[in-house]
C-alpha positions as CSV (number, residue, x, y, z in Angstrom):
1,M,22.0,-51.0,110.6
2,D,20.5,-47.6,109.1
3,V,21.1,-47.3,105.4
4,G,21.4,-43.5,103.8
5,V,21.7,-42.5,100.5
6,L,23.7,-40.1,98.9
7,I,21.6,-37.5,96.2
8,P,22.7,-37.5,93.0
9,Q,24.7,-34.0,92.1
10,G,26.8,-34.7,89.3
11,W,30.3,-35.2,90.9
12,K,30.3,-38.7,89.5
13,R,29.1,-37.8,86.6
14,E,25.6,-39.0,86.6
15,F,24.5,-35.3,85.2
16,D,26.8,-35.3,82.4
17,G,25.3,-33.3,79.2
18,W,22.2,-32.7,81.2
19,N,20.4,-29.5,81.5
20,P,21.1,-27.9,84.9
21,A,17.1,-26.9,85.8
22,D,16.8,-30.3,85.1
23,A,19.7,-31.7,87.1
24,W,18.2,-30.0,90.0
25,S,15.0,-31.0,90.0
26,T,15.8,-35.0,89.7
27,A,18.1,-34.4,92.3
28,V,15.2,-32.8,94.6
29,A,12.9,-35.7,93.4
30,R,15.7,-38.2,94.6
31,A,15.9,-36.6,97.9
32,R,12.1,-36.5,98.6
33,Q,11.6,-40.0,97.1
34,A,14.6,-41.4,99.7
35,E,12.8,-40.0,102.5
36,A,9.4,-41.6,101.5
37,L,11.1,-44.8,101.1
38,G,12.2,-45.1,104.6
39,F,15.7,-44.3,104.2
40,E,17.3,-43.1,107.1
41,S,19.3,-40.3,105.9
42,L,20.4,-38.2,102.5
43,W,23.7,-37.5,101.9
44,V,26.0,-35.0,99.9
45,F,29.5,-35.0,98.5
46,D,31.7,-32.0,99.1
47,H,33.7,-31.3,95.8
48,F,33.6,-28.7,93.5
49,T,34.5,-30.8,89.9
50,T,33.5,-34.4,88.5
51,T,35.7,-36.9,89.2
52,P,37.8,-38.5,88.1
53,D,39.2,-36.2,86.0
54,P,37.2,-32.3,86.3
55,A,35.1,-32.0,83.4
56,E,33.2,-28.8,82.7
57,E,29.9,-30.9,83.8
58,I,27.5,-30.2,86.6
59,T,28.7,-30.7,90.5
60,F,26.2,-28.9,92.8
61,E,27.9,-26.9,95.8
62,S,26.8,-29.2,99.0
63,F,26.1,-26.6,101.6
64,T,23.7,-24.8,99.2
65,M,22.3,-28.1,97.9
66,L,21.9,-29.4,101.8
67,G,19.8,-26.2,102.4
68,A,17.4,-26.9,99.9
69,I,17.2,-30.7,100.6
70,A,16.7,-29.5,104.5
71,Q,13.0,-27.5,102.9
72,A,12.4,-30.5,100.7
73,T,12.2,-33.0,103.2
74,T,11.0,-33.4,106.7
75,R,12.0,-36.6,108.6
76,A,15.5,-37.8,106.9
77,R,18.7,-36.8,108.7
78,I,21.2,-34.8,105.9
79,G,24.8,-34.1,105.9
80,H,28.2,-34.2,103.9
81,M,30.1,-37.4,103.1
82,V,32.3,-35.5,103.9
83,V,33.2,-32.0,104.1
84,C,36.9,-31.4,103.2
85,T,38.0,-29.4,105.8
86,G,40.6,-27.2,103.8
87,F,37.8,-25.7,101.7
88,R,36.4,-23.4,104.5
89,N,37.5,-21.9,107.7
90,P,36.7,-23.9,110.8
91,A,34.7,-21.2,112.1
92,L,32.8,-20.3,109.3
93,T,32.1,-24.1,108.4
94,A,30.1,-24.0,112.1
95,K,28.3,-21.2,111.6
96,M,27.3,-22.7,108.1
97,A,26.6,-26.1,110.4
98,S,24.6,-24.5,113.0
99,T,22.5,-23.1,110.8
100,L,21.6,-26.0,108.6
101,D,20.5,-27.7,111.8
102,V,18.3,-25.3,112.5
103,I,17.0,-25.2,108.4
104,S,16.5,-28.8,109.1
105,G,14.6,-28.8,112.7
106,G,17.3,-30.6,114.0
107,R,18.5,-33.3,111.1
108,F,22.2,-32.1,110.3
109,E,25.1,-33.8,111.2
110,L,28.6,-32.5,110.0
111,G,30.6,-35.0,108.4
112,I,34.3,-33.7,107.9
113,G,37.7,-34.9,107.0
114,A,41.3,-33.7,105.9
115,G,40.7,-33.8,102.2
116,W,42.6,-35.6,99.3
117,K,41.4,-34.5,95.4
118,E,44.7,-32.4,94.6
119,D,43.3,-31.3,91.1
120,E,40.4,-29.3,93.1
121,W,42.7,-27.8,95.7
122,I,44.7,-26.5,93.3
123,A,42.2,-25.3,90.6
124,Y,40.6,-23.3,93.4
125,G,43.8,-21.7,95.1
126,Y,43.7,-23.7,98.0
127,G,47.8,-25.4,97.2
128,F,47.7,-28.7,98.4
129,P,49.4,-29.5,101.6
130,T,51.0,-32.7,102.7
131,L,49.0,-35.5,104.4
132,R,50.6,-34.7,107.4
133,E,49.5,-30.7,107.4
134,R,45.9,-31.4,106.3
135,L,45.5,-34.4,109.2
136,G,47.2,-31.4,111.8
137,A,44.6,-28.7,110.2
138,L,41.5,-31.2,110.4
139,G,42.8,-31.5,114.1
140,D,42.5,-27.8,114.8
141,H,39.4,-27.3,112.9
142,L,37.6,-30.1,115.0
143,E,38.8,-28.3,118.2
144,I,37.4,-25.3,116.8
145,I,34.3,-26.5,115.5
146,R,33.6,-28.0,119.0
147,R,34.2,-24.9,120.7
148,M,32.1,-23.1,118.3
149,L,29.1,-25.3,118.8
150,S,29.6,-25.5,123.3
151,P,27.8,-22.8,125.1
152,G,29.3,-19.3,125.3
153,R,32.1,-17.9,123.0
154,A,35.0,-19.9,121.3
155,S,38.5,-19.2,121.7
156,Y,41.6,-21.6,120.4
157,E,44.6,-20.9,119.2
158,G,46.3,-23.8,117.4
159,F,49.3,-24.2,114.9
160,Y,47.0,-24.6,111.7
161,A,44.0,-22.1,113.0
162,R,42.7,-20.0,116.0
163,V,39.6,-18.5,116.8
164,D,39.5,-15.4,119.9
165,G,36.0,-15.1,121.5
166,A,34.0,-15.8,118.2
167,I,30.6,-15.8,118.7
168,N,28.2,-19.1,117.3
169,V,24.4,-17.9,117.4
170,P,22.3,-19.7,117.0
171,K,24.1,-22.8,117.8
172,G,21.5,-25.3,116.4
173,L,18.8,-26.8,117.4
174,Q,20.4,-30.2,118.8
175,Q,21.4,-30.7,122.0
176,P,23.8,-31.2,123.7
177,R,24.7,-30.3,120.3
178,L,24.4,-31.6,116.4
179,P,26.6,-34.5,115.6
180,I,30.4,-34.6,114.2
181,I,31.3,-37.4,112.1
182,V,35.0,-37.7,111.4
183,G,35.3,-39.4,108.1
184,G,38.6,-41.5,106.7
185,N,40.5,-44.9,107.3
186,G,43.6,-43.8,109.0
187,Q,43.9,-45.5,112.2
188,N,46.8,-44.3,113.6
189,V,45.6,-40.2,113.0
190,T,42.1,-40.4,112.0
191,F,40.4,-43.0,114.1
192,R,42.3,-40.7,117.2
193,L,40.9,-37.6,116.1
194,A,37.6,-38.9,115.7
195,A,37.3,-40.9,119.4
196,R,38.7,-37.6,120.9
197,H,36.3,-35.3,118.7
198,A,33.7,-37.2,116.8
199,D,30.2,-38.8,117.4
200,E,30.7,-40.8,114.6
201,L,33.3,-42.5,112.4
202,N,33.1,-43.0,109.0
203,L,34.8,-45.2,106.8
204,V,35.5,-45.8,102.7
205,F,35.1,-48.5,100.8
206,L,36.2,-51.4,102.7
207,E,35.7,-54.8,102.5
208,P,34.0,-56.8,105.6
209,D,36.6,-58.4,106.8
210,E,38.4,-54.7,107.1
211,I,35.6,-53.1,108.7
212,V,35.4,-55.7,111.8
213,E,39.4,-54.9,111.8
214,S,39.0,-51.3,111.7
215,I,35.9,-51.6,114.4
216,A,38.4,-52.9,116.8
217,V,41.0,-50.3,116.2
218,A,38.8,-47.8,116.8
219,R,37.5,-49.4,119.9
220,R,41.2,-49.2,121.2
221,R,41.5,-45.7,119.9
222,C,38.6,-44.1,122.2
223,E,39.9,-46.4,125.1
224,E,43.3,-44.7,124.7
225,E,41.1,-41.6,125.2
226,R,39.6,-42.8,127.9
227,R,36.0,-42.8,126.4
228,D,33.5,-45.6,126.4
229,P,34.1,-47.0,122.9
230,A,29.9,-47.7,122.6
231,T,29.9,-43.7,122.2
232,L,31.1,-43.8,119.0
233,R,28.9,-44.8,115.9
234,I,31.0,-46.6,113.0
235,S,29.8,-45.8,109.2
236,L,30.9,-46.9,106.1
237,Y,30.1,-45.6,102.5
238,C,30.3,-48.4,100.6
239,R,32.0,-48.9,96.7
240,D,29.4,-47.7,94.2
241,G,30.0,-51.1,92.3
242,D,29.0,-53.0,95.2
243,M,25.9,-51.7,94.8
244,R,25.1,-51.3,91.1
245,P,23.8,-55.4,90.7
246,V,19.9,-55.6,91.3
247,G,18.5,-58.4,92.9
248,Q,20.2,-61.1,95.3
249,E,23.8,-60.1,94.8
250,R,23.0,-56.6,95.9
251,V,21.0,-57.9,98.8
252,D,23.7,-60.9,100.1
253,R,25.9,-57.5,100.0
254,L,23.9,-55.7,102.1
255,G,23.9,-58.9,104.5
256,A,27.2,-59.3,104.6
257,L,27.6,-55.6,105.8
258,A,25.5,-55.5,107.9
259,A,27.1,-58.8,109.7
260,T,30.0,-57.2,110.6
261,G,28.6,-54.4,113.2
262,L,28.2,-51.4,111.3
263,D,25.8,-48.7,112.5
264,R,25.4,-46.8,109.4
265,L,25.4,-47.9,105.7
266,V,25.8,-45.3,103.0
267,A,25.2,-46.2,99.6
268,F,25.0,-44.4,96.3
269,P,22.8,-46.4,93.9
270,S,21.8,-42.8,91.8
271,R,25.1,-43.3,90.4
272,W,23.9,-45.9,88.1
273,D,20.6,-44.8,87.8
274,T,18.7,-41.6,88.6
275,S,15.3,-42.4,87.8
276,E,12.6,-43.4,90.6
277,D,12.7,-47.0,89.8
278,G,16.1,-47.1,90.3
279,L,16.1,-46.1,94.0
280,A,13.0,-47.9,94.6
281,R,14.7,-51.2,93.6
282,F,17.5,-50.3,96.2
283,A,14.8,-49.9,98.7
284,A,13.5,-53.6,97.8
285,D,16.9,-55.0,98.3
286,V,17.4,-53.1,101.4
287,R,14.0,-54.7,102.6
288,A,14.7,-58.1,101.4
289,A,18.0,-58.1,103.4
290,G,16.4,-57.5,106.5
291,L,17.4,-54.1,106.9
292,P,15.4,-51.6,108.9
293,L,13.3,-48.4,106.2
294,A,11.0,-46.3,107.9
295,G,7.3,-46.4,107.4
């Protein structure tokens, strides 16, 4: 099981009261340190204001932040955990993703989901469609994004979105295309969309027994789509609190998650400690759990 970390961004109020310049320098420092410690991947959230309640505190925007992280690092994979597809035209999302893949030297992965945080949608003028509408839009957007990342011009006429001969050059560096990750726990719709369109399904906040069940369902969804289940990677963004304890409790938790058969775990230890020592202690516990770190 690979292990990635989220980079402090402010969304979970880890930068409350900070000077923006100091917050940004800390974010870049943690990205560079995480890569040096051997973590497989670096991630950011796609949110506009703090959680659980919106406050007038720092939350750095995700795409611009990843562009800077791509320049500050050289090895680690980078991506979103995950893009709210409703915040952007899907053709634009594909264009931005393709550019980030080039900027990063072929390290970008496009994590994407239907979105959920109602206060952001309303405050930024998007309204707030029903869950059914948001999932329907995600399906159309994934169709468009895949076509934008494929050879030639992209055309698609959906209920929620369309493109007509759209050109996307460059399409990124990775072949046959940059990876797509679909995020969410919905076994009926989201898992089917992942089986149909994605390279990876990203689960959220599940316990080990729930992960095992979800993996089995995801494999069945692949079979329903006539796809080899082994070709769909499964990852988890774990609960922040699970990674807060330092030492054996965290080591045991990491081991239990690895035993489920996950391909990748993404954690946010810097939510509780943005210091250099905090991330180094997490790396030590990852190694103690027998999980691989580069170098």
